[in-house]
C-alpha positions, 0 to 999 in steps of 0.5 A: 500500500502506498502512503497518501497523506489525507488533507488537513481540515481547514480552519474556515470549516468551523468559523461560524460560532453558531455551529456547535461546541467545536467553536466554543473556544473561539468565543474566548479568543475575541477582541474586548468589544465583541463581548458586548455584542448581541451574539455574545449576549445570546451565547451568555444566555445559553451559558446561564441555562447550562449552569447547575444549581451547584454553580458548576457546568457539565462538559461537552455541551453545545454552548453556542448552539441556537436553542429551541424553546423546548431545549431551553425548558429541558435545560432549566429542568436539569439544573439540579442534576449532578455532573458539574466538572472541570474536565474538557474545559468545563466550568472555568471556561464558562466563568471566564466567558461570563466574566468578560460579558459581565464586565462589558455589559454591567449585567448583574445576572452574569456577575452573579453566575460568575460568583456562583461558579467561583464558589463552586470551584472553591468548594470543590478544592481539596484542603491540600490544594488539588481539585477532583475531576467532578464535584459533587464527588463521583466514585472512581478515578474522578476523585484523583487530583486532576491535571488531565487535559489541563483541568487544574492548571486552567482553574489556577490560570483563571484565578490568577487572571482574576486577582492580577487585574485581567478583564475576568476580575472586573466583576469580582469583589475584592473579598472573593479575590482574597479567597482566590489568592488563598486558593492559588497558594494552596494549588501551588503547594499541591503542584509542588507536592505532586511533582514526581521525584525519582531518587534525588531528581525531580521530573514531571507530573502524571495526568492525575495524582492520588488525592491523599498520597500525591503519587501518580495514579491510574484513570481509565484502563489505558491511562496508567500511572506515568509521567505526562509529556502533555499535561506537564506543559500546562503545569509548568506554564502556570508556574512560570506566570508567578512573579518573583518565584521562590526557590522551590518554584524555580527548581520545579520549573528548571527540573521539568524543563530539563526533563522535557529536554531529556525525553525528546523522541527523535527520528520518527514522524506520526502521520495519517495515511489512506488505508482501504482495509481500515474501518474508516478508510484511514490509519494513523502510523509512525514512520522513521524520518531522521528529518522529523521535528522532535516529538514527546510521548503522552505517557512515560514510564515512571522508572526510566522515561520510556514512552509507552502506549496502552489499549483498553485492556490495560496492557502496556505496548511500546509500539503504537502499531500494536494498539487496536484501531480505535485506541490508535486513531482516537487518542493523542499518543505523540505530540509536540506539546512542550515545543513552544515552552522550550523554544520561546517561553522558557528562554524568556522566563529563564533570563528573568528569574534564573539568569545564571542557570539555563538548563538547556545550555548543556544539551545545546552545546553537546549537540554542536 
C-alpha cells in the first residue's frame, strides 16, 4: 500500500460560532468589544441555562448552539442534576466567558453566575490544594487530583487572571479575590507536592495524582500511572506566570524543563495515511524520518522515561502499531506539546528569574 497523506481540515470549516461546541473556544479568543455584542449576549444566555444549581457546568455541551424553546425548558429542568466538572474545559471556561460579558455589559445576572461558579470551584478544592475531576464527588478515578487535559492548571490560570487585574476580575469583589489568592497558594503547594521525584531528581507530573498520597495514579484502563509529556506543559506554564518565584518554584520549573529536554523522541514522524482495509478508510502510523521535528510521548514510564502506549485492556505496548484501531486513531499518543515552552517561553522566563542557570545550555552545546 502506498502512503497518501489525507488533507488537513481547514480552519474556515468551523468559523461560524453558531455551529456547535467545536467553536466554543473561539468565543474566548475575541477582541474586548465583541463581548458586548448581541451574539455574545445570546451565547451568555445559553451559558446561564447550562449552569447547575451547584454553580458548576457539565462538559461537552453545545454552548453556542441556537436553542429551541423546548431545549431551553429541558435545560432549566436539569439544573439540579449532578455532573458539574472541570474536565474538557468545563466550568472555568464558562466563568471566564461570563466574566468578560459581565464586565462589558454591567449585567448583574452574569456577575452573579460568575460568583456562583467561583464558589463552586472553591468548594470543590481539596484542603491540600488539588481539585477532583467532578464535584459533587463521583466514585472512581474522578476523585484523583486532576491535571488531565489541563483541568487544574486552567482553574489556577483563571484565578490568577482574576486577582492580577485581567478583564475576568472586573466583576469580582475584592473579598472573593482574597479567597482566590488563598486558593492559588494552596494549588501551588499541591503542584509542588505532586511533582514526581525519582531518587534525588525531580521530573514531571502524571495526568492525575492520588488525592491523599500525591503519587501518580491510574484513570481509565489505558491511562496508567506515568509521567505526562502533555499535561506537564500546562503545569509548568502556570508556574512560570508567578512573579518573583521562590526557590522551590524555580527548581520545579528548571527540573521539568530539563526533563522535557531529556525525553525528546527523535527520528520518527506520526502521520495519517489512506488505508482501504481500515474501518474508516484511514490509519494513523509512525514512520522513521531522521528529518522529523522532535516529538514527546503522552505517557512515560515512571522508572526510566520510556514512552509507552496502552489499549483498553490495560496492557502496556511500546509500539503504537500494536494498539487496536480505535485506541490508535482516537487518542493523542505523540505530540509536540512542550515545543513552544522550550523554544520561546522558557528562554524568556529563564533570563528573568534564573539568569545564571539555563538548563538547556548543556544539551545545546553537546549537540554542536
